[in-house]
Structure formats: C-alpha cells, structure tokens
N, CA, C and O atoms as a GROMACS GRO file, in nm:
protein
  208
    1MET      N    1   3.774   7.487   7.408
    1MET     CA    2   3.887   7.483   7.498
    1MET      C    3   3.925   7.624   7.548
    1MET      O    4   3.938   7.641   7.669
    2PRO      N    5   3.943   7.724   7.462
    2PRO     CA    6   3.980   7.856   7.513
    2PRO      C    7   3.876   7.913   7.609
    2PRO      O    8   3.911   7.979   7.706
    3TYR      N    9   3.749   7.887   7.584
    3TYR     CA   10   3.644   7.937   7.672
    3TYR      C   11   3.655   7.872   7.809
    3TYR      O   12   3.648   7.940   7.912
    4ASP      N   13   3.673   7.740   7.811
    4ASP     CA   14   3.685   7.667   7.937
    4ASP      C   15   3.811   7.708   8.012
    4ASP      O   16   3.807   7.722   8.135
    5LEU      N   17   3.920   7.725   7.943
    5LEU     CA   18   4.045   7.764   8.006
    5LEU      C   19   4.032   7.901   8.072
    5LEU      O   20   4.080   7.921   8.184
    6GLY      N   21   3.970   7.992   8.006
    6GLY     CA   22   3.947   8.125   8.063
    6GLY      C   23   3.861   8.118   8.187
    6GLY      O   24   3.888   8.188   8.285
    7GLY      N   25   3.759   8.036   8.184
    7GLY     CA   26   3.672   8.021   8.301
    7GLY      C   27   3.745   7.961   8.420
    7GLY      O   28   3.723   8.000   8.534
    8VAL      N   29   3.831   7.865   8.392
    8VAL     CA   30   3.907   7.801   8.499
    8VAL      C   31   4.007   7.900   8.558
    8VAL      O   32   4.017   7.912   8.680
    9THR      N   33   4.081   7.969   8.472
    9THR     CA   34   4.186   8.058   8.524
    9THR      C   35   4.129   8.182   8.592
    9THR      O   36   4.191   8.234   8.685
   10ARG      N   37   4.014   8.229   8.549
   10ARG     CA   38   3.957   8.349   8.610
   10ARG      C   39   3.858   8.318   8.721
   10ARG      O   40   3.832   8.404   8.806
   11GLY      N   41   3.802   8.198   8.723
   11GLY     CA   42   3.700   8.166   8.822
   11GLY      C   43   3.743   8.063   8.925
   11GLY      O   44   3.738   8.088   9.045
   12LEU      N   45   3.786   7.946   8.877
   12LEU     CA   46   3.816   7.836   8.968
   12LEU      C   47   3.948   7.856   9.043
   12LEU      O   48   3.952   7.836   9.165
   13VAL      N   49   4.053   7.895   8.975
   13VAL     CA   50   4.184   7.909   9.039
   13VAL      C   51   4.182   8.010   9.153
   13VAL      O   52   4.234   7.978   9.260
   14PRO      N   53   4.125   8.129   9.137
   14PRO     CA   54   4.122   8.221   9.252
   14PRO      C   55   4.046   8.164   9.372
   14PRO      O   56   4.085   8.188   9.487
   15GLU      N   57   3.940   8.091   9.348
   15GLU     CA   58   3.865   8.030   9.459
   15GLU      C   59   3.949   7.924   9.530
   15GLU      O   60   3.948   7.916   9.653
   16LEU      N   61   4.020   7.844   9.454
   16LEU     CA   62   4.107   7.744   9.514
   16LEU      C   63   4.221   7.809   9.593
   16LEU      O   64   4.261   7.760   9.698
   17GLN      N   65   4.273   7.920   9.541
   17GLN     CA   66   4.379   7.992   9.613
   17GLN      C   67   4.327   8.049   9.744
   17GLN      O   68   4.398   8.044   9.845
   18ARG      N   69   4.208   8.101   9.745
   18ARG     CA   70   4.149   8.153   9.869
   18ARG      C   71   4.130   8.043   9.973
   18ARG      O   72   4.139   8.068  10.094
   19ALA      N   73   4.104   7.923   9.926
   19ALA     CA   74   4.084   7.809  10.016
   19ALA      C   75   4.216   7.738  10.048
   19ALA      O   76   4.216   7.631  10.110
   20ASP      N   77   4.329   7.797  10.007
   20ASP     CA   78   4.462   7.737  10.027
   20ASP      C   79   4.473   7.598   9.966
   20ASP      O   80   4.542   7.511  10.019
   21ALA      N   81   4.405   7.576   9.854
   21ALA     CA   82   4.410   7.448   9.786
   21ALA      C   83   4.488   7.455   9.655
   21ALA      O   84   4.499   7.355   9.584
   22PHE      N   85   4.540   7.572   9.623
   22PHE     CA   86   4.617   7.589   9.499
   22PHE      C   87   4.723   7.694   9.526
   22PHE      O   88   4.696   7.797   9.588
   23ARG      N   89   4.844   7.669   9.479
   23ARG     CA   90   4.955   7.759   9.509
   23ARG      C   91   4.934   7.899   9.450
   23ARG      O   92   4.872   7.916   9.345
   24ILE      N   93   4.987   7.996   9.521
   24ILE     CA   94   4.981   8.135   9.475
   24ILE      C   95   5.109   8.170   9.402
   24ILE      O   96   5.107   8.248   9.306
   25ARG      N   97   5.220   8.113   9.448
   25ARG     CA   98   5.349   8.136   9.382
   25ARG      C   99   5.433   8.009   9.394
   25ARG      O  100   5.405   7.922   9.477
   26TYR      N  101   5.534   8.000   9.311
   26TYR     CA  102   5.626   7.888   9.316
   26TYR      C  103   5.741   7.918   9.410
   26TYR      O  104   5.785   8.033   9.418
   27ASP      N  105   5.790   7.817   9.480
   27ASP     CA  106   5.903   7.835   9.571
   27ASP      C  107   6.035   7.839   9.496
   27ASP      O  108   6.132   7.899   9.544
   28ALA      N  109   6.042   7.777   9.380
   28ALA     CA  110   6.165   7.773   9.300
   28ALA      C  111   6.141   7.844   9.167
   28ALA      O  112   6.027   7.863   9.124
   29VAL      N  113   6.249   7.882   9.103
   29VAL     CA  114   6.236   7.955   8.976
   29VAL      C  115   6.265   7.868   8.855
   29VAL      O  116   6.246   7.911   8.742
   30THR      N  117   6.312   7.744   8.877
   30THR     CA  118   6.342   7.654   8.765
   30THR      C  119   6.267   7.523   8.783
   30THR      O  120   6.222   7.490   8.893
   31LEU      N  121   6.253   7.449   8.675
   31LEU     CA  122   6.190   7.317   8.682
   31LEU      C  123   6.272   7.225   8.772
   31LEU      O  124   6.216   7.147   8.849
   32ARG      N  125   6.404   7.235   8.763
   32ARG     CA  126   6.492   7.154   8.849
   32ARG      C  127   6.462   7.183   8.997
   32ARG      O  128   6.456   7.092   9.079
   33GLY      N  129   6.444   7.309   9.029
   33GLY     CA  130   6.413   7.347   9.166
   33GLY      C  131   6.276   7.298   9.210
   33GLY      O  132   6.260   7.253   9.324
   34LEU      N  133   6.178   7.307   9.122
   34LEU     CA  134   6.044   7.260   9.156
   34LEU      C  135   6.042   7.110   9.182
   34LEU      O  136   5.967   7.062   9.268
   35LEU      N  137   6.124   7.036   9.108
   35LEU     CA  138   6.130   6.891   9.125
   35LEU      C  139   6.231   6.851   9.231
   35LEU      O  140   6.249   6.732   9.259
   36ARG      N  141   6.298   6.951   9.291
   36ARG     CA  142   6.399   6.929   9.395
   36ARG      C  143   6.510   6.836   9.350
   36ARG      O  144   6.551   6.746   9.424
   37LEU      N  145   6.557   6.858   9.228
   37LEU     CA  146   6.666   6.778   9.173
   37LEU      C  147   6.799   6.847   9.202
   37LEU      O  148   6.806   6.970   9.198
   38PRO      N  149   6.904   6.771   9.231
   38PRO     CA  150   7.034   6.833   9.254
   38PRO      C  151   7.091   6.889   9.124
   38PRO      O  152   7.059   6.842   9.015
   39ARG      N  153   7.175   6.987   9.138
   39ARG     CA  154   7.238   7.046   9.021
   39ARG      C  155   7.348   6.951   8.973
   39ARG      O  156   7.430   6.907   9.054
   40PRO      N  157   7.352   6.918   8.844
   40PRO     CA  158   7.454   6.824   8.795
   40PRO      C  159   7.593   6.887   8.798
   40PRO      O  160   7.608   7.010   8.794
   41ALA      N  161   7.692   6.802   8.804
   41ALA     CA  162   7.830   6.850   8.801
   41ALA      C  163   7.860   6.909   8.663
   41ALA      O  164   7.813   6.858   8.561
   42ASN      N  165   7.938   7.015   8.661
   42ASN     CA  166   7.977   7.078   8.536
   42ASN      C  167   8.090   6.996   8.474
   42ASN      O  168   8.199   6.990   8.530
   43ARG      N  169   8.065   6.934   8.361
   43ARG     CA  170   8.166   6.849   8.300
   43ARG      C  171   8.279   6.929   8.236
   43ARG      O  172   8.381   6.871   8.197
   44TYR      N  173   8.263   7.060   8.225
   44TYR     CA  174   8.366   7.144   8.166
   44TYR      C  175   8.453   7.213   8.272
   44TYR      O  176   8.554   7.274   8.238
   45ALA      N  177   8.415   7.204   8.396
   45ALA     CA  178   8.490   7.268   8.504
   45ALA      C  179   8.615   7.184   8.533
   45ALA      O  180   8.616   7.062   8.517
   46ALA      N  181   8.720   7.252   8.577
   46ALA     CA  182   8.843   7.183   8.615
   46ALA      C  183   8.816   7.100   8.740
   46ALA      O  184   8.743   7.144   8.829
   47PRO      N  185   8.873   6.980   8.749
   47PRO     CA  186   8.852   6.899   8.869
   47PRO      C  187   8.914   6.965   8.990
   47PRO      O  188   9.015   7.035   8.980
   48ALA      N  189   8.853   6.942   9.105
   48ALA     CA  190   8.903   6.999   9.231
   48ALA      C  191   9.035   6.933   9.267
   48ALA      O  192   9.062   6.820   9.228
   49GLU      N  193   9.116   7.005   9.342
   49GLU     CA  194   9.245   6.951   9.387
   49GLU      C  195   9.222   6.826   9.471
   49GLU      O  196   9.133   6.824   9.556
   50GLY      N  197   9.300   6.723   9.447
   50GLY     CA  198   9.291   6.599   9.523
   50GLY      C  199   9.178   6.508   9.477
   50GLY      O  200   9.157   6.403   9.537
   51ALA      N  201   9.106   6.546   9.372
   51ALA     CA  202   8.994   6.464   9.325
   51ALA      C  203   9.039   6.360   9.223
   51ALA      O  204   8.958   6.278   9.178
   52ARG      N  205   9.164   6.361   9.186
   52ARG     CA  206   9.213   6.267   9.084
   52ARG      C  207   9.247   6.133   9.139
   52ARG      O  208   9.288   6.045   9.064
   0.00000   0.00000   0.00000
C-alpha cells in the first residue's frame, strides 16, 4: 500500500492535474464548505429582536 500510494501521489496525480482532470486546490477551507452546507444556527446566541 505505501508503495502504491507514493506512486499515485507522485506520478498519477500530477498528470491528472496537467490534464485538468484533478483539482489543484480546494475552493473551501472546511468540509462544510466543500459540501456546500449552510452554517447551522448558533444555539447559544441570543435570539434576534422580533424573533420571539
């Protein structure tokens, strides 16, 4: 496994990146961002005025 993983990361991935078939960088910095999930409401924050 380590041998194959090294071959893939050093050989295959750069070739796919050159062919625009594999991302070079991520657009988001969190898993939530990558999955395009909305940020949940903070249950500890005070409710907004008029929300009661």
